N, C-alpha and C positions, 0 to 999 in steps of 0.2 A: 489454496496450498501455496499462491506465488506472492503473499504478502506481508511476510514475518517484519517488521522494525527493525533495524538493526542492532545489535547487541555491542555495547561496548566492549573489547575485547583487549582494551591496552592496544591498539595499535594505533592509536594517534600520534606517540609519544614515538614508536616505533619506526613510523614511515617518517615522522620529520625529520628521524636522525639517517634516513637513508639517503637521502638527496634526490635530485631529481635534474635533468637537461635544463641547463640553464638558455638553451636558445627560444628567441621570442617568434611567435605565431609570424608566419610568413603576411605580408600584405595580400588584398585581394589580387591588385594585378598581375602577383607574382606566383597564382595559382592557374595553372593551365586547366579544362574544367572538359574533359573529355570522358570517352567510358574507362569504365575500373577497370585495369591491367593490373598482374603482380597475384601473392598472396595475400591473403586475410586469413587471419587467427580469431576469431570470436568464441568468448568465454562468458556467460553465466551461469543464474539459479532460473532463468526465466527466458521467451517461452517453455515450451514444454521440448525435448529433446526433435519430437517427428512435426512440433508445427516450426521447429527451426529448418529443418530440412528440407519442408517444402519454400520459407522465405528463401531460403540459400539457392535452391534449385532455380527459383524464378529471377533472382538477380543475377545470377550465371546467363540464364537465358538473352538477359537486355546486356549482360557484360561477358560476351566468351571469352573473354583473355583473361580472367581473374578466376584463382581457384579461392575457395572458403573452407575452411574447415572451422567445423562448430562446437563447442563441449559444452553440454548442459548437466549441472552438478546441482544438489541438493545444495540449498544456502549456506549451512554452515560450512561447509565439504569448499564451495565455490569461494568465500570468504578467505579460508583459510590459504589454499591457494593463489591466490590474486595476491595475499600478500607477500606470499611469500615470492613470487616471481618479480612484484614490481619493486621489492627491497632489494632485489639482484639486481635491476637497472634493463628488466627482459618485462614479460609480459605479454598478455593478447594486445593483438592492433585495438582492437575494437572490444569492450565491454562495458557492462552494466552496472550501474549505482541505482542508491532510493535516492530520491531530493532528502534535506537537511543533514543530519549527520554525517551518512556515508559518504555524499557528495565534497561537504566537507571536509571530510576524510580522506581523501583521496585526489583531492583538487590539485595539489601538486603534480601530479603525475598524469594531468589529463590538459590536454591541447585545447583551448579554447576556438572554439569552430565559427567566431563572425567571419574570418576573411572569408573560410570556407564556403560557408553558405552564402555569403555576397558574389563570390568567382560563381556557384552553381545555380545560383535563384535568383540572383538581384542585390540592388539594396532595398528593397521592400520586401524582406524576403519573410521579414517578423509578422508581416500580415497576414499569410497563411494563418498562422496558431494562433487560439483561443490566450486569453494574456494568462491566466491563472498558469497553467501547466509550462509553457515558456519559460514563465514566473521562476518557476521550481528547479529551473535548470539553468540560472542564470546568478551569478555573485557580482554586484560590481556592478560595471558595463560590461562584462564577459560573458557569452553561454558558454556551459560546458561540456556541454550536447543535446542532443534533440531525446522530446520526452515521447515515450510512448504509454499508451493505454490510459484512460484515467479512471476511477473507483472513488466509493465513499463508502465509511462506516462509521457506527455508531447507531445501528436500526436494527430491529427484529423480523426476521423470516418468520412466517406465521403460514402452518397449516391449519387452512380454514377447514378441511373435510373432515380432519380429528375433531375440530372444537365443534363442530357441527353434529357430529356424530353422540359426541359427551350432552349434548343440547346446552353448549355454551357459545357465548358470543364473544368476540376481538373486541379483547382491553380496551380500554381507550385512555384509563388513568392507572395510576400505582396499585391503589388498593382494590381494582378489579384484574388487575393481575394478579395481586395477591390472592382474590377471591379464587378466580382462573386457574390456578398454581394447584391449591388445594386442593379442588376438585377435581383435576388432572391425577394429581398424585394421590388422590385414595383410589383410581381406576389401574392404578401400575403405570401411568404413562405421565414422562418427564418433563416437566415445565418449558423453560428455556435451556436448551443445551448448550452447554459455555466450556468452551476450554479455556478453564483459566490458568491452566498451565504456563501455557503460552503468554509471555507479559505481553507481546506487541498486540494479543488481542486486550488484554486487561488495561493497556494504553486507551485504546481505540474508544471503550466505554467509556474511562477515566474522563477523557477530554470532550464526550458526548454531555455529560453528566455536569461538570466544571462548566462550558460556553451553557448550556441552560440555567446556571445560574450568574455567571459574570462574562461573557467571552470578551472582555478587554482585558479583564483581572487574567483570563486565562494566556490570553496570546505576549502579553506583556513580560507573562512568567516565562513562558516558550522561549522569545527572543531576548529575553537578559536584561528588559527595563523595570521589569517588574519583579515579586516576590511572590514564593511558592507558600510564605506564610501566609497571604493576606488572606481573611476570613473567608471568604465566599469557597476559595479552594482547598481550604481545610475541612468547609461545610463539605463538600463535594466528594473529602478521601471517604467521612463519616456515610454519606450517602450510598457512597460504593458498597462499603462495609456491609449499608444493611440490604441489598441486595441479596445480598450469602447467607443472613444471617433469616431473614425473614422467608426462605424456600422457594424464593421464586426461578430460581437455578436447580438443575439438576442434581441429586447427591454424588459426593465428591469430585465436584465442579473443579477444585483444586486441584488437583488432581490429571484431569481430563487435557487432553490436547485435541484441539480442534481439526487436524488431522491426524489419524483419519477416527479419533474417538467420536468427538460431538455430529462430525458431519455423517457419521455410520447412526447414530441417533436420528437425527432427523430424519436421511433419506432412506430410512427404513422403516420410518412412521411409529419411532417410539418415541419420540419427543413433539412437542406440538410448537415449539416456537425455536428457533437457531440465534445463536450471536454473529454473527460475522456480516462481511461488506456487499458489495456489490459485484465482487468477483466469482461468488456463489452463484450466480447468474449461469456457468460454468457446469453446475451440476445436469443441467441441460442437456450438456454434450456428453457428460462421463455416467447419468445417471438418470436418462432419462425414463429406462423401464420400470425404475421404483418411483418417480415425484412425477412421471406426465400424467397422470392419471387423477392427479390430488386438485383440490382449489388453493395454490399458494401463491401470496401477497408478500410485503411488506409491509411495517407499521414503524412509525416513530421511537422510542424508548421510553416508554412514562419512566416519571421519574420520582423516584420518594417523596414522601414529605409537600403531596399536592397533588393539584389535576394536572401538572404541567408535563410535556414529553419531551425529550430533547432533540435538540437540532445533531445535523449529522458533520462532521469533516470530512475533505475529501482529499487527493492527491495520484501524481502521474504513477503508473505501475513501475516505471522505472526511467531512465535516463542513458541515452544509447551516447558513453561517448569511444574519443579517440586516443590512446596513448600515447603521449606526448615523446614517447620514444620510439615511437613506430618507424619502419622507414618505408609505409606508404602512406600516408596520410592521406592522403586526398581521397585513394578507393577506400580507405577507411571511415572516410565523414559519409562518404557516397551510401556506404553500406547502413551509416546512421540515419543517411537520409533515406533511404528506401524503406528502410522501418519505421520510420515515424510519420511520413507523409506520401509516400510512397507505395507502391503497389503490396510490399510487405506488409502494410499499415490494414490491410483488408484481410492479410492471413491473418495476425496480430487477432483482429476484431473478431470475424470469423471463429478462431479458435477459444476466445478466452471471454468473447461477448461484453466486451469492456464499453467505456463510453469515447466520444474520439477526444483527440488534443489538437485537432484542426478546427478550422469552421466550417471547411466541407469536407471535413475527415468520414471516413466511411460507416456503415451501420451494419450490422449482422447478415451475410447475403442469405444465411439460412436460419436464420431464427427459431425454435421451434416454437410451434402456436402457445403451446403452453407456457411458456417462458413471456409470452408479450403481457401480462396485467403487470408482475413481478417489475418490469423492463420500465414500465409506463409509469408504476409509481414511485420508483427510482428516480427516474426521472424529471417527477413533479418533486422529487425533496431536493437533490439539485438546486432545481429553479426555485423553491419556495425557502430554503430551512438548514442553505449550505452555512456554516459556522465560519470557516477556513481552511488552513492548512492539516494536512493528520501528521508529517512524520517530524517527531522532534528534532530541533536541530542541535542538539549537545548529545554526542554520543551517551557521554559519561551520565547527564539531565535524565537521557532515557533508558538506560540502565538502572538508576537513583529510583525514576518512579518506576518502573515496573517490578522494582523488589519491595519496596513499601506499598503496592499493592496488592502485591502474595502476602506480605508481612500483614497486613489488616484482613485479610482472612482466611489465613493457617496458623499462624503465632501470638493474635493479639496484640498487634500494633497498634497503638491509638492515632488516630489524626493527625493530633499535634504534632506527633513524634515523626510519622509518615512526611508532612508538611517539611519537618525541620531537617531531616532525612536529604530530602530532595533540594532544599534549596541550599543545603552544606554540598551538596555536587554542581550547583549551581553557580557556587562562590568560588567553587574549585578551578571550574572549568578554563 
């Protein structure tokens, strides 16, 4: 539930017209590194309110002269409120953005944190972080926030208990997936529970398929140096379409949401597979009574047309940033740092069972034993089969890509037309 990719809602132009503070970030020598004081307002869609309240309480226990107010809202509601506040020159002291499009759109409202990090952690502060997560918070030579949580997507969750009960093996290629799906449907069991109404979900699996065909072409298109009409990317649109035509997803997938339509199908044992990312490990927190006794693992996505499976893509859960217009920037940075590499990171990890962004980052302190196998398998995919980042850098391209993927499965859009529409958005971005 924490992982939708930002939709383009016309905010880029609106925010650009709004203006922002012209003050430059202070030098590290101008920042006093001491306990946080004053008041801080935090807003985000992630984590949950209860989890943030626990983080806030821990932060205040270390900084007793600071008062923290946290507001956690559904993603779309959060975005709407944040836009309104930032356009008026206000907004929370600390907020969270996604890497890629959302960071780029809000960049003008965010205080670079390089000097603050140096003041509080020393000139080698970057060494504490894994390279990829910190890079997702960096534009040019400036770091615009600190990452929290690392998650990956583009693979399948599989309930081996259901397959075993039906006398079926875990598929290792696409033909086997088609065969298993037909056998499951004959027994009234959904194959892949896929929330294709969610374009963020559609994009995740298209990226995986495209990366399996031509990773270089995919990331060239994503960064604007290549074209979405490259033949392998056009082919990937067709293979995406084939998943739905071949019936390896549940009936009505195009109108289903991940939360909670397909999440419920999988956790209630009504589907043998589930299309969702590593953050679904939190089902061992939220639905342990439903899934704890089943043998559940993850497998790479079989790609139509051969024996290949798709690589995965990964990204940080979010980037905790400081509002350029905050009147308490040093304390705001300290809260961001606390959530990224301090005790707050442990609270986040325990709640979401995410993967660390720092080299010595925390592991879940109370990981249910039932989650061990799936988490280990995900770690294996990260080590051996990670294609690259997950979030589309351009909001308009992300929207066009999501719309094209929906069109391919619901309105007869052709792969060539899908590619052309996404490229048109890229040309106008």
